[in-house]
C-alpha positions, 0 to 999 in steps of 0.5 A, spaced: 500 500 500 502 506 498 500 513 500 501 519 495 501 527 495 498 526 488 492 521 491 486 521 487 482 521 493 480 527 496 477 527 503 473 533 506 470 533 513 464 537 516 464 537 524 458 538 529 457 538 536 451 534 538 449 538 545 442 534 546 446 527 546 452 530 550 453 530 558 459 535 560 457 533 567 459 526 566 465 528 561 461 525 555 462 530 549 458 527 542 460 529 535 458 528 529 462 528 522 460 528 515 465 526 510 465 527 503 470 522 499 471 525 492 474 520 486 479 525 482 481 518 478 480 516 471 477 509 474 472 506 479 475 506 487 472 501 492 473 503 500 475 497 503 477 499 510 477 505 515 482 507 520 481 513 525 486 516 531 481 520 536 485 524 541 481 528 546 484 534 550 488 530 555 492 526 550 487 520 551 488 516 544 483 511 541 483 507 535 478 505 531 478 501 525 474 496 521 471 494 514 467 500 510 464 506 513 457 506 516 456 498 514 458 500 507 464 499 502 462 503 497 464 504 490 466 511 487 466 512 480 471 517 476 469 524 478 463 521 483 463 522 491 460 519 496 458 522 503 456 519 510 455 521 517 458 518 523 460 520 530 465 520 536 464 520 543 470 523 547 471 525 554 473 533 553 470 538 549 475 539 544 479 533 540 482 531 534 481 526 529 485 523 523 486 517 519 485 514 512 481 509 508 484 503 505 481 503 497 482 499 491 482 501 484 478 497 479 485 494 477 486 491 484 491 496 486 490 498 494 492 504 496 491 509 502 487 515 502 489 520 508 484 523 512 488 530 515 487 532 522 480 535 524 478 538 530 472 536 534 470 543 538 464 543 542 460 550 544 462 549 551 468 552 549 466 557 544 462 561 549 
């Protein structure tokens, strides 16, 4: 598997603090994130696996890995995108996530599509 700065898969992220499910008094902060995966290559690509490193403000790390995303292993055609929403729970009102997707193109080559570090921030910190 290789990772390249010329990676044909681009990942964008939008995060949301889920106040209604969070319990700050119990150090439980719930975040949702919407991911859009865009295939800029000339061939179809299938998302096989995901890997996440989630870090809270205390430096506590947790790793999440597994098959696909939200129960799916989508194929993304050339020029197409795939969007999904998932979530994470951490012990602090601020944290970060980063990781990668393991992808396979239609020729059978596997590669990693990096997911740059993004911030989880609750409204508790913003006010």
